[in-house]
C-alpha positions in Angstrom: 19.3 -5.7 2.6 19.6 -8.5 5.3 16.5 -7.6 6.6 15.1 -8.4 3.5 16.4 -11.9 2.8 15.0 -12.5 6.7 11.3 -11.1 5.3 12.1 -12.9 1.9 13.1 -16.7 4.1 10.3 -15.4 6.4 7.4 -15.4 3.5 8.5 -18.6 2.4 8.5 -20.8 5.2 5.2 -18.6 5.6 3.7 -20.1 2.2 5.3 -23.3 3.0 3.5 -23.7 6.2 0.0 -22.3 5.1 0.1 -24.9 2.5 0.6 -27.8 4.6 -2.0 -26.3 7.4 -4.6 -25.9 4.2 -5.2 -29.5 3.6 -5.9 -30.2 8.2 -7.5 -26.4 9.2 -8.0 -23.4 6.5 -8.4 -21.5 9.6 -4.8 -22.0 11.1 -3.6 -21.7 7.3 -4.9 -18.0 7.4 -3.7 -17.2 10.3 -0.3 -18.0 9.1 -0.9 -15.8 6.0 -2.0 -13.2 7.6 0.7 -12.9 10.4 3.4 -13.0 8.0 1.6 -10.5 5.8 1.9 -7.8 8.7 5.6 -9.3 10.0 6.4 -8.2 5.8 4.2 -5.1 6.3 6.3 -3.9 8.8 9.6 -4.9 8.1 8.4 -2.6 4.5 7.9 0.4 6.9 11.8 0.3 8.3 12.9 0.5 4.6 10.2 3.5 3.9 11.2 5.6 7.3 14.3 6.7 4.6 12.3 7.8 1.4 9.8 9.6 3.8 12.4 11.6 5.6 14.4 12.2 1.8 10.7 13.3 0.6 10.5 15.8 3.7 13.7 17.4 2.8 12.8 17.2 -0.6 9.4 18.9 0.1 11.6 21.5 2.2 14.5 22.2 -0.4 11.6 22.0 -3.5 9.2 24.6 -1.4 6.4 22.1 -2.0 3.3 22.3 -1.0 2.9 19.3 2.3 -0.5 18.4 1.7 0.8 17.2 -2.2 3.0 15.0 -0.7 0.9 13.6 1.8 -2.0 13.1 -0.4 0.6 11.1 -2.5 1.8 9.3 0.8 -1.5 8.2 1.8 -2.6 7.1 -1.4 0.5 4.5 -1.5 -0.8 2.8 1.8 -3.9 2.6 0.4 -2.9 1.1 -2.6 -1.0 -1.1 -0.7 -3.1 -2.3 2.7 -6.3 -2.9 -0.2 -3.7 -5.0 -2.1 -2.8 -6.9 1.0 -6.3 -7.2 2.1 -6.5 -8.6 -1.0 -4.7 -11.0 -1.3 -5.9 -12.2 1.7 -9.2 -12.3 0.6 -8.4 -14.6 -2.3 -6.3 -17.1 0.0 -9.4 -17.1 1.9 -11.6 -18.4 -0.8 -13.5 -15.0 -1.5 -12.9 -13.4 -4.3 -16.0 -11.2 -4.4 -14.7 -10.0 -1.7 -10.9 -9.1 -3.0 -12.5 -8.2 -5.6 -14.2 -5.6 -3.6 -11.7 -4.3 -1.5 -9.5 -3.5 -5.0 -12.8 -1.3 -6.2 -13.2 0.3 -2.5 -9.3 1.0 -2.7 -9.1 2.6 -6.6 -12.0 4.9 -5.2 -10.4 5.7 -1.8 -7.3 7.0 -4.3 -9.6 9.0 -6.4 -11.2 10.4 -3.6 -7.5 11.2 -2.1 -6.8 12.7 -5.5 -9.5 15.1 -5.8 -7.3 18.1 -4.7 -4.7 17.5 -6.5 -6.8 17.9 -9.7 -8.3 20.6 -8.5 -5.1 22.2 -8.7 -3.9 21.3 -11.6 -7.6 22.4 -12.7 -6.8 25.9 -11.4 -3.1 25.9 -13.4 -4.1 25.0 -16.4 -6.8 27.3 -16.3 -4.0 30.2 -15.5 -2.0 29.4 -18.1 -4.6 29.2 -20.4 -6.0 32.9 -19.3 -2.0 34.3 -19.7 -2.2 33.1 -22.9 
C-alpha cells in the first residue's frame, strides 16, 4: 500500500505542477502530465503482476483455455491505454482526438472479443442442438 500512497502523492504534485506550468508554458505542462501518467502506469503494473499470476493458476486449476484469458487481459490493457491516451488528449485541449481514441479503444476491444463470441455461439448451438 505504501507504493499506492506514493503514486497518489506523485499524481497530486504533478497535477499542481501541471496547473502552475499551464499558465506559462502549455507544452511543459503536458509533458509533466504524460510523465506522471507513465510513472503511475508503471506502478499499476507492479500491482497487477500478482493478479496475472493468480489468473494463470486459476487457468491451470480450472482447465480454462489460455487464449480466452489472454483476450480478457489484452482487452483490459487496451481499455486502460485508450483511457489514459484520451485523458492526455483532453488535457492538451484536443477533445475530438480524445473521443476518437475512445472510439478506437472500443472497436479494438470488440475486435479482440470476436473469438469469445464465436465460442459462445458454438456453445449455444451445441446446447440448442441437444434439446
